[in-house]
FIBATI-279522 format. One line per 2 residues: their letters; for each residue x, y, z of N, C-alpha, C, O, CB. Coordinates in steps of 0.2 Angstrom, whole numbers, plus 5000, padded with zeros to 4 digits. Glycine has a CB too. Example, Ala and Ser with C-alpha at 12.3 -4.5 7.8 and 13.67 -1.06 7.14 Angstrom:
REM residues 2
AS> 5066/4972/5039/5062/4978/5039/5066/4984/5039/5071/4983/5042/5057/4978/5045 | 5064/4989/5035/5068/4995/5036/5064/5000/5039/5067/5006/5040/5070/4997/5029
//
This chain:
REM residues 114
MK> 5273/5082/5308/5269/5088/5311/5265/5086/5318/5261/5081/5318/5265/5092/5305 | 5265/5093/5325/5262/5093/5329/5253/5093/5327/5251/5097/5322/5265/5098/5332
AT> 5250/5090/5331/5240/5093/5329/5242/5099/5337/5245/5099/5342/5229/5083/5333 | 5237/5107/5332/5237/5111/5338/5234/5109/5346/5233/5103/5348/5233/5117/5336
RP> 5233/5112/5347/5231/5110/5354/5231/5120/5357/5235/5124/5356/5237/5103/5359 | 5221/5118/5362/5221/5124/5362/5223/5126/5369/5225/5122/5373/5215/5127/5361
SP> 5225/5134/5370/5230/5138/5374/5225/5143/5381/5223/5148/5379/5234/5143/5368 | 5223/5140/5387/5222/5143/5394/5226/5151/5392/5224/5157/5393/5225/5138/5400
RL> 5232/5148/5390/5234/5159/5391/5234/5159/5384/5240/5160/5382/5243/5163/5396 | 5230/5158/5379/5230/5160/5374/5223/5166/5374/5222/5171/5371/5231/5155/5369
VL> 5218/5160/5378/5213/5161/5380/5212/5168/5384/5209/5173/5384/5210/5156/5383 | 5216/5166/5389/5217/5172/5393/5216/5179/5391/5212/5184/5392/5223/5171/5395
AS> 5220/5178/5385/5223/5185/5381/5215/5187/5380/5212/5192/5383/5229/5183/5372 | 5213/5183/5375/5207/5187/5371/5202/5187/5377/5198/5191/5375/5203/5184/5363
TV> 5201/5185/5381/5194/5187/5385/5196/5195/5390/5193/5199/5392/5192/5178/5391 | 5203/5194/5392/5204/5199/5394/5201/5205/5389/5197/5210/5389/5209/5199/5396
LV> 5207/5203/5385/5207/5210/5379/5197/5211/5376/5193/5216/5377/5214/5206/5368 | 5197/5206/5375/5190/5209/5373/5184/5212/5377/5179/5215/5375/5187/5205/5371
AG> 5187/5209/5385/5183/5210/5389/5180/5216/5389/5174/5216/5392/5185/5209/5393 | 5182/5223/5386/5179/5229/5386/5175/5231/5380/5174/5237/5378/5184/5233/5386
CS> 5173/5226/5379/5166/5228/5372/5169/5233/5368/5171/5238/5370/5157/5232/5375 | 5169/5230/5361/5172/5233/5356/5182/5234/5357/5184/5240/5356/5167/5239/5356
SI> 5185/5230/5358/5190/5231/5360/5193/5228/5360/5193/5223/5364/5190/5232/5364 | 5200/5227/5355/5204/5225/5351/5212/5225/5350/5215/5230/5347/5201/5227/5346
GA> 5215/5221/5353/5223/5221/5354/5228/5214/5356/5227/5209/5352/5225/5225/5360 | 5234/5215/5362/5238/5210/5360/5238/5209/5369/5237/5214/5373/5247/5211/5354
GI> 5240/5204/5370/5243/5200/5375/5245/5194/5380/5241/5190/5378/5242/5202/5377 | 5248/5192/5383/5252/5187/5386/5248/5185/5392/5244/5189/5395/5258/5189/5387
GV> 5251/5180/5394/5247/5175/5398/5254/5172/5402/5258/5170/5398/5241/5170/5393 | 5254/5172/5410/5259/5166/5412/5254/5162/5416/5249/5164/5419/5266/5170/5416
PI> 5256/5155/5415/5252/5150/5418/5256/5150/5427/5262/5150/5428/5253/5141/5413 | 5249/5152/5431/5251/5150/5437/5248/5142/5441/5251/5140/5446/5249/5156/5440
IP> 5246/5140/5441/5244/5132/5441/5242/5131/5435/5240/5135/5430/5239/5130/5446 | 5241/5123/5437/5234/5121/5429/5228/5126/5427/5224/5128/5430/5229/5113/5431
GV> 5229/5127/5421/5222/5128/5420/5218/5137/5423/5213/5140/5422/5220/5121/5425 | 5226/5139/5426/5225/5144/5429/5231/5150/5425/5236/5148/5427/5224/5143/5437
SI> 5229/5156/5421/5235/5161/5420/5235/5167/5425/5233/5165/5431/5234/5163/5412 | 5238/5173/5425/5239/5181/5424/5240/5184/5418/5242/5181/5413/5243/5183/5426
GV> 5238/5190/5417/5242/5191/5412/5240/5197/5411/5236/5199/5414/5242/5186/5407 | 5244/5201/5405/5242/5210/5404/5242/5208/5398/5245/5203/5396/5247/5218/5405
GV> 5235/5216/5393/5237/5217/5387/5235/5222/5388/5234/5225/5393/5234/5214/5382 | 5237/5224/5378/5237/5233/5379/5232/5232/5370/5233/5227/5366/5249/5240/5379
GS> 5228/5237/5370/5225/5236/5365/5220/5242/5364/5223/5247/5366/5221/5229/5367 | 5213/5244/5361/5209/5248/5360/5205/5249/5365/5201/5254/5364/5205/5248/5355
GG> 5205/5245/5371/5203/5248/5376/5208/5250/5381/5205/5254/5386/5199/5244/5378 | 5213/5248/5381/5218/5254/5385/5222/5245/5387/5222/5239/5385/5214/5262/5393
VT> 5227/5249/5393/5229/5243/5399/5225/5240/5401/5220/5241/5403/5233/5245/5405 | 5227/5233/5401/5220/5228/5407/5226/5221/5410/5228/5216/5408/5210/5221/5399
AG> 5226/5222/5414/5229/5215/5419/5222/5211/5421/5217/5213/5422/5232/5217/5428 | 5224/5204/5421/5218/5201/5426/5222/5193/5426/5228/5191/5426/5208/5200/5423
VG> 5216/5189/5427/5216/5183/5430/5213/5178/5424/5208/5180/5422/5211/5183/5437 | 5215/5173/5421/5209/5168/5420/5212/5162/5422/5217/5160/5424/5206/5168/5412
AG> 5202/5158/5418/5205/5150/5418/5202/5150/5414/5197/5153/5412/5204/5143/5425 | 5205/5141/5409/5205/5138/5403/5203/5132/5404/5207/5130/5408/5210/5140/5399
AG> 5199/5128/5403/5197/5122/5401/5199/5118/5391/5196/5120/5386/5189/5123/5404 | 5202/5116/5391/5203/5117/5381/5203/5124/5379/5208/5128/5380/5195/5113/5376
PI> 5196/5126/5374/5198/5130/5369/5193/5136/5373/5193/5142/5370/5197/5127/5360 | 5190/5134/5380/5186/5141/5381/5190/5144/5388/5194/5140/5390/5179/5139/5383
GV> 5189/5147/5389/5190/5152/5395/5188/5157/5399/5182/5160/5398/5190/5154/5394 | 5189/5158/5404/5184/5162/5406/5190/5169/5411/5195/5167/5414/5177/5155/5411
GV> 5189/5176/5410/5194/5179/5414/5189/5185/5420/5184/5185/5423/5200/5183/5409 | 5194/5189/5421/5193/5194/5426/5199/5201/5425/5205/5201/5427/5195/5189/5435
GV> 5198/5205/5422/5200/5212/5421/5203/5219/5425/5198/5222/5426/5196/5213/5420 | 5207/5222/5426/5206/5227/5427/5210/5230/5424/5216/5229/5424/5204/5228/5432
NQ> 5206/5238/5421/5211/5242/5416/5211/5247/5423/5210/5248/5429/5207/5245/5406 | 5217/5253/5414/5222/5259/5419/5215/5262/5422/5216/5263/5428/5227/5267/5413
RG> 5207/5265/5420/5203/5268/5422/5200/5263/5430/5196/5266/5433/5197/5270/5417 | 5202/5258/5432/5199/5255/5439/5192/5253/5435/5187/5254/5437/5198/5262/5449
QV> 5192/5250/5428/5187/5246/5426/5186/5240/5428/5191/5236/5427/5186/5246/5419 | 5181/5238/5431/5184/5227/5433/5177/5225/5426/5172/5227/5426/5180/5222/5446
TG> 5179/5223/5424/5178/5217/5418/5179/5211/5417/5184/5208/5418/5181/5217/5413 | 5175/5208/5415/5174/5199/5415/5170/5197/5409/5164/5197/5409/5170/5194/5422
GI> 5175/5196/5405/5174/5190/5397/5174/5181/5399/5176/5178/5404/5183/5191/5392 | 5172/5178/5392/5173/5173/5389/5176/5173/5380/5175/5177/5375/5165/5170/5391
GA> 5179/5166/5381/5181/5166/5375/5182/5160/5374/5183/5156/5378/5187/5171/5374 | 5182/5158/5367/5187/5154/5364/5194/5154/5360/5195/5160/5358/5184/5152/5360
GV> 5198/5151/5357/5203/5151/5356/5206/5145/5354/5204/5140/5357/5205/5154/5358 | 5213/5145/5349/5216/5140/5346/5223/5142/5345/5223/5148/5347/5213/5139/5340
SA> 5230/5139/5344/5236/5139/5347/5239/5136/5344/5236/5131/5341/5238/5138/5353 | 5246/5137/5342/5252/5133/5338/5258/5132/5341/5263/5136/5339/5253/5136/5332
PV> 5259/5128/5344/5269/5129/5345/5271/5135/5340/5267/5137/5336/5276/5120/5342 | 5277/5136/5343/5282/5139/5341/5288/5137/5339/5293/5138/5342/5283/5143/5345
GS> 5289/5133/5332/5296/5129/5335/5296/5125/5338/5291/5124/5341/5301/5131/5337 | 5303/5123/5340/5303/5117/5348/5303/5119/5352/5303/5115/5357/5308/5112/5351
SD> 5302/5126/5355/5298/5129/5361/5291/5127/5364/5287/5126/5360/5297/5136/5358 | 5289/5125/5372/5286/5128/5373/5283/5134/5372/5280/5134/5377/5287/5128/5376
AR> 5283/5139/5369/5278/5143/5368/5272/5144/5364/5271/5138/5362/5281/5147/5366 | 5269/5146/5363/5264/5149/5357/5261/5152/5354/5260/5157/5357/5261/5148/5355
VG> 5259/5152/5350/5255/5158/5348/5248/5155/5345/5247/5150/5342/5259/5163/5344 | 5244/5162/5346/5237/5158/5341/5233/5164/5342/5235/5170/5344/5231/5149/5344
VG> 5226/5162/5341/5222/5168/5336/5213/5167/5344/5212/5162/5345/5220/5164/5323 | 5211/5171/5346/5207/5170/5351/5199/5174/5348/5200/5179/5345/5211/5174/5358
VG> 5191/5173/5349/5189/5180/5350/5187/5178/5357/5190/5174/5360/5183/5182/5344 | 5180/5183/5359/5178/5183/5364/5172/5188/5365/5171/5192/5360/5184/5184/5368
TG> 5167/5189/5371/5162/5195/5373/5166/5194/5379/5170/5190/5380/5153/5194/5373 | 5163/5202/5383/5164/5202/5389/5159/5210/5390/5157/5214/5385/5173/5202/5390
TV> 5159/5210/5397/5158/5216/5400/5159/5221/5405/5163/5219/5410/5154/5217/5400 | 5157/5226/5406/5161/5229/5412/5157/5228/5418/5151/5229/5418/5163/5236/5411
LY> 5161/5226/5425/5156/5224/5430/5157/5227/5436/5155/5226/5442/5156/5216/5430 | 5162/5233/5433/5158/5240/5439/5166/5242/5433/5170/5239/5430/5158/5241/5453
DP> 5162/5251/5438/5165/5255/5436/5166/5262/5439/5164/5268/5437/5163/5255/5430 | 5169/5261/5441/5170/5269/5450/5167/5277/5445/5163/5281/5448/5186/5272/5453
DE> 5168/5277/5438/5167/5283/5437/5158/5282/5436/5154/5287/5434/5173/5286/5430 | 5155/5277/5437/5149/5277/5436/5142/5280/5444/5140/5277/5449/5148/5270/5433
AP> 5141/5284/5443/5137/5288/5450/5131/5280/5453/5128/5277/5448/5130/5297/5447 | 5131/5278/5459/5131/5275/5461/5123/5275/5463/5120/5280/5465/5135/5275/5464
KK> 5121/5269/5461/5111/5268/5457/5108/5269/5465/5112/5266/5469/5108/5256/5451 | 5103/5272/5469/5098/5274/5472/5093/5266/5473/5093/5262/5469/5095/5280/5468
AP> 5092/5266/5478/5089/5260/5476/5081/5265/5477/5079/5270/5479/5091/5251/5481 | 5077/5257/5475/5068/5264/5474/5067/5267/5481/5068/5263/5486/5058/5258/5473
GA> 5064/5274/5481/5061/5273/5490/5068/5275/5492/5067/5281/5493/5058/5263/5492 | 5072/5273/5494/5077/5276/5498/5079/5284/5499/5078/5288/5494/5083/5273/5494
RR> 5080/5286/5503/5081/5294/5509/5089/5294/5502/5093/5291/5499/5084/5293/5523 | 5086/5301/5505/5094/5307/5504/5099/5305/5507/5104/5309/5507/5094/5315/5506
//
């Protein structure tokens, strides 16, 4: 039996999807270079596309959802191989925040003129 190893692709999915704060869902990541993946996910926070980087069980990601919000997150996950293929399935947890929301009114600096 092979030992399980963490997967940055899994962490991407968890960070991008959890980045919506109180969001849960599923996604898929495709590695573009070692440690970096692009992905898409669907969850209670909507559809999100993003990029993530991971090392071991830890990963970070930045994503954009269908409302144009830019989110960032961090997460940890574990995965296991599916049969004898290169595919893996796993689970992860993470946290995140909205970095930019186009619907938020721009904040004016104190003392700024109108």
